[in-house]
C-alpha positions in Angstrom: 0.0 0.0 0.0 1.3 3.4 -0.9 -0.9 5.2 1.7 0.0 5.6 5.4 -2.0 3.1 7.5 -4.1 4.8 10.2 -4.9 2.9 13.4 -8.0 3.5 15.4 -6.2 4.5 18.6 -4.3 7.4 17.1 -5.1 10.8 18.6 -5.2 12.4 15.2 -7.8 10.0 13.6 -10.5 12.6 13.3 -8.1 15.3 11.9 -6.6 13.0 9.4 -10.0 11.9 8.2 -11.1 15.5 7.9 -8.0 16.4 5.9 -7.6 13.3 3.7 -11.1 11.9 3.6 -10.2 8.3 4.3 -8.8 5.9 6.9 -7.4 2.4 6.4 -8.0 -0.2 9.2 -6.1 -3.5 8.4 -7.7 -6.5 10.1 -10.4 -4.5 11.7 -13.0 -7.2 11.9 -12.7 -10.2 14.2 -12.1 -13.7 12.7 -15.4 -15.2 14.0 -17.4 -12.5 12.3 -15.4 -12.9 9.0 -16.1 -16.6 9.1 -19.8 -16.0 9.3 -19.9 -13.2 6.8 -18.3 -15.2 3.9 -21.1 -17.9 3.6 -23.7 -15.2 3.9 -22.2 -13.2 1.0 -22.1 -16.5 -1.0 -25.8 -17.1 -0.2 -26.7 -13.5 -1.0 -25.1 -13.7 -4.5 -25.8 -17.4 -5.4 -29.5 -17.4 -4.3 -30.4 -14.4 -6.5 -31.2 -12.2 -3.5 -28.6 -9.6 -4.6 -30.1 -9.6 -8.1 -33.6 -9.1 -6.7 -32.5 -6.2 -4.5 -31.0 -4.5 -7.5 -34.2 -5.1 -9.5 -36.2 -3.6 -6.7 -34.2 -0.4 -7.1 -34.4 -0.4 -10.9 -38.2 -0.8 -10.8 -39.1 0.7 -7.5 -42.3 0.0 -5.6 -42.1 2.0 -2.4 -44.7 -0.2 -0.8 -42.7 -3.4 -1.5 -39.4 -4.8 -0.5 -37.3 -7.9 -1.6 -37.9 -11.0 0.4 -34.7 -10.5 2.4 -32.6 -7.3 2.9 -29.0 -7.4 3.8 -29.2 -6.6 7.5 -31.7 -9.4 8.0 -28.8 -11.8 7.4 -27.5 -12.4 10.9 -23.8 -11.6 10.4 -24.6 -8.7 8.0 -26.7 -7.1 10.7 -24.0 -7.5 13.3 -21.6 -5.9 10.8 -23.8 -2.9 10.3 -23.9 -2.3 14.1 -20.4 -3.6 14.9 -19.6 -1.8 18.2 -16.0 -0.9 17.4 -17.2 0.5 14.0 -19.9 2.6 15.6 -17.5 3.9 18.3 -15.1 5.0 15.6 -17.9 6.6 13.5 -18.9 8.6 16.6 -15.4 10.1 16.6 -15.8 11.1 12.9 -19.5 12.0 12.7 -20.2 13.0 16.3 -22.4 11.2 18.8 -25.6 11.2 16.6 -25.6 9.5 13.2 -28.0 7.3 11.2 -27.5 4.1 9.1 -28.1 4.7 5.4 -27.7 1.4 3.6 -25.7 -1.8 3.1 -24.5 -3.4 -0.1 -23.0 -6.9 -0.3 -21.2 -8.5 -3.2 -18.7 -11.1 -4.4 -16.9 -10.1 -7.5 -15.3 -12.8 -9.7 -11.6 -12.7 -10.6 -11.0 -10.5 -13.6 -14.2 -8.4 -13.1 -14.1 -4.9 -14.6 -13.3 -1.8 -12.5 -15.5 1.1 -11.7 -14.5 4.6 -12.8 -13.9 7.7 -10.7 -17.0 8.7 -8.7 -18.2 9.7 -5.2 -21.2 8.6 -3.3 -22.3 11.6 -1.3 -26.1 11.7 -1.3 -27.2 15.2 -2.1 -29.3 16.5 -5.1 -28.3 18.9 -6.3 -24.8 18.8 -4.8 -24.4 22.1 -3.0 -22.4 21.8 0.3 -20.5 19.5 2.6 -21.9 20.8 5.9 -22.8 17.4 7.2 -20.6 14.3 6.8 -21.5 10.9 5.3 -19.2 8.0 5.6 -18.9 4.8 3.6 -17.3 1.7 5.4 -15.8 -0.6 2.8 -15.3 -4.0 4.4 -12.9 -6.3 2.5 -14.1 -9.5 4.1 -11.6 -11.8 2.3 -8.8 -9.1 2.2 -7.4 -7.4 -0.9 -4.5 -8.4 -3.1 -2.9 -6.6 -6.1 -4.3 -9.3 -8.4 -7.8 -8.2 -7.5 -7.3 -4.6 -8.6 -6.9 -1.9 -6.0 -9.0 0.9 -4.5 -7.7 4.3 -5.8 -8.6 7.5 -3.9 -8.0 11.2 -4.3 -7.1 12.5 -0.9 -8.8 15.8 0.0 -11.3 15.7 -2.9 -14.2 15.3 -0.4 -13.9 19.0 0.4 -14.8 20.1 -3.1 -18.5 20.3 -4.1 -18.8 18.3 -7.2 -21.2 15.9 -8.9 -20.9 12.2 -8.3 -19.9 11.5 -11.9 -17.9 14.7 -12.7 -14.7 12.5 -13.2 -16.5 9.6 -14.9 -15.0 10.5 -18.3 -11.6 9.5 -16.9 -12.6 5.9 -16.3 -10.2 4.3 -13.9 -7.1 6.2 -15.2 -4.3 7.1 -12.8 -4.6 10.6 -11.6 -2.0 13.0 -10.1 -2.1 12.9 -6.3 -4.0 9.6 -6.1 -3.2 6.9 -3.5 -3.9 3.2 -3.9 -4.9 0.6 -1.5 -4.2 -2.8 -3.0 -3.1 -5.2 -0.3 -5.0 -5.8 2.9 -5.5 -8.8 5.2 -8.9 -10.4 5.6 -11.4 -8.4 7.6 -9.9 -5.0 6.7 -12.0 -1.9 6.5 -11.5 1.4 4.6 -13.6 4.4 5.8 -14.2 6.9 3.1 -15.9 10.3 3.4 -18.7 9.6 0.9 -17.8 12.7 -1.1 -14.2 11.5 -1.7 -13.6 10.6 -5.3 -12.5 7.0 -5.7 -12.2 4.3 -8.3 -12.0 0.5 -8.3 -9.2 -0.6 -10.6 -9.6 -3.7 -12.7 -7.3 -6.6 -12.1 -3.9 -6.0 -13.8 -3.6 -7.6 -17.3 -0.8 -10.0 -17.9 2.1 -8.9 -20.1 3.6 -10.9 -23.0 4.5 -14.3 -21.7 3.1 -13.7 -18.3 0.3 -15.7 -16.5 -2.7 -13.6 -15.6 -2.8 -12.6 -11.9 -5.3 -14.7 -10.0 -6.5 -12.6 -7.1 -9.5 -14.9 -6.3 -13.0 -13.6 -5.7 -13.3 -10.2 -4.1 -15.7 -10.1 -1.1 -16.8 -6.6 -0.1 -19.6 -5.3 2.0 -20.1 -1.5 2.1 -22.2 0.3 4.6 -22.9 4.0 4.9 -23.8 6.3 7.8 -24.9 9.9 7.9 -24.4 12.7 10.5 -27.8 13.8 11.8 -29.1 17.4 11.9 -31.0 17.4 8.6 -32.7 15.0 6.3 -30.8 12.7 3.8 -32.2 11.3 0.6 -32.5 7.5 0.7 -31.2 5.4 -2.2 -33.5 2.4 -1.8 -37.2 2.6 -2.3 -37.7 0.2 0.6 -35.6 2.2 3.0 -38.3 2.2 5.6 -38.3 -1.6 5.6 -34.6 -1.6 5.9 -34.6 0.7 9.0 -37.4 -1.2 10.5 -35.4 -4.4 10.2 -32.6 -2.8 12.1 -34.9 -1.7 14.9 -36.7 -5.1 15.0 -33.4 -6.9 15.4 -32.3 -4.4 18.1 -29.1 -3.6 16.3 -27.0 -1.1 18.1 -28.7 -1.8 21.4 -29.8 1.3 23.3 -26.5 3.1 22.8 -27.2 4.5 19.4 -30.9 5.6 19.5 -30.8 7.4 16.1 -29.1 4.6 14.1 -32.3 3.3 12.5 -34.8 6.3 12.8 -36.9 7.2 9.8 -37.0 10.9 10.8 -33.6 11.6 9.3 -34.7 10.9 5.7 -36.6 12.6 3.0 -39.1 10.7 0.8 -37.7 8.5 -1.8 -37.3 9.9 -5.3 -36.3 7.4 -8.1 -33.2 8.4 -10.0 -32.0 6.0 -12.6 -28.8 4.2 -11.6 
């Protein structure tokens, strides 16, 4: 990794995150949680539940929801409200924040990358007064053969559209930093307005064997600072929050974590 690893016990965690827009947490998740998450991701993908959740967003019916949402899977729900994660988020977002969504995927070796973008939910994009954080959990770790995560440190402080850099694809940019090697259970916290890209797996040169990085397991969750209303990205967002409340995720320590009051009504925007 070319970036400086930041550990959760550092006194400057919040300042570094404010300045750079991301933190790298190698081996952040405990082995027992990793062991339970991997088969859940496999089930989510292989059973078609992931496909059905995508279809529910492409053809939204606000009154309906897929048969299962991610946080109803036992280990996924635990991950969304993992106490060390929530304690760290409280240092970055303040004591009051709300869960936004969770995505779970297993990408095959050689899968394409994803071009430069950010994920800050605001339409139109106008300010960065309140923070939103994405937690990228690399359940099986990350190797150079899988393709790395490229980030533009500090870009979260600029007000820009999500796709303003999309025309650049996954090209290398001046000032970028790349995370491409992490042990299982590592987490990268991104300010959601930070421009980032997922690089494709490197191509083999003449006479070389293709790099085999194995499948890439990643679960990403997002959380928003309270103090205003955020736009939801899933038409069944109320069902999602209700599932968190019904499971008692977060216990009584984080009373705002699954409250509907922090969101506007859903407006469909094509993906």
